[in-house]
C-alpha positions, 0 to 999 in steps of 0.5 A, a space after each residue: 600499112 604500118 612500118 611493123 608490117 612492112 618490116 615483117 614482110 621480107 621475113 616470111 618464108 615463101 616456097 617460090 622465092 629463095 630466102 636470100 635475106 635469111 642467109 645473109 648472116 650479119 646483114 640480116 641481123 642488121 636489118 632486123 635491128 634497124 627495123 626494130 629501131 625504126 618501129 620503136 622510134 615511130 611509136 615514141 614519136 607518136 606518143 610525143 606528138 599525140 599527147 592530147 589524145 592519150 590523156 584521159 581522166 586517169 591522169 587527173 590525180 597527177 594534175 591535182 598534185 601539180 596544182 596543189 604545189 606538192 611538187 617543185 615545178 622548177 625542176 620538172 621538165 616536159 612531161 610525156 605520158 606513155 600508156 
């Protein structure tokens, strides 16, 4: 189960259970913001840790520019490719 699915589960309305989380006002807003931040951070961490999986032939042009020396590599930091 993904973190997104886990966070969305309490937000669904149900007829047999009272919706206490929906009536919590600021606490509900804080829950939604925290859940969004956790899911977003998880996605970014996956991209950072799985760079080898998402690098495809589309990025060969970028590698060619770096090899030709058209760019000053001393000012380039660690690159992370986002799809």
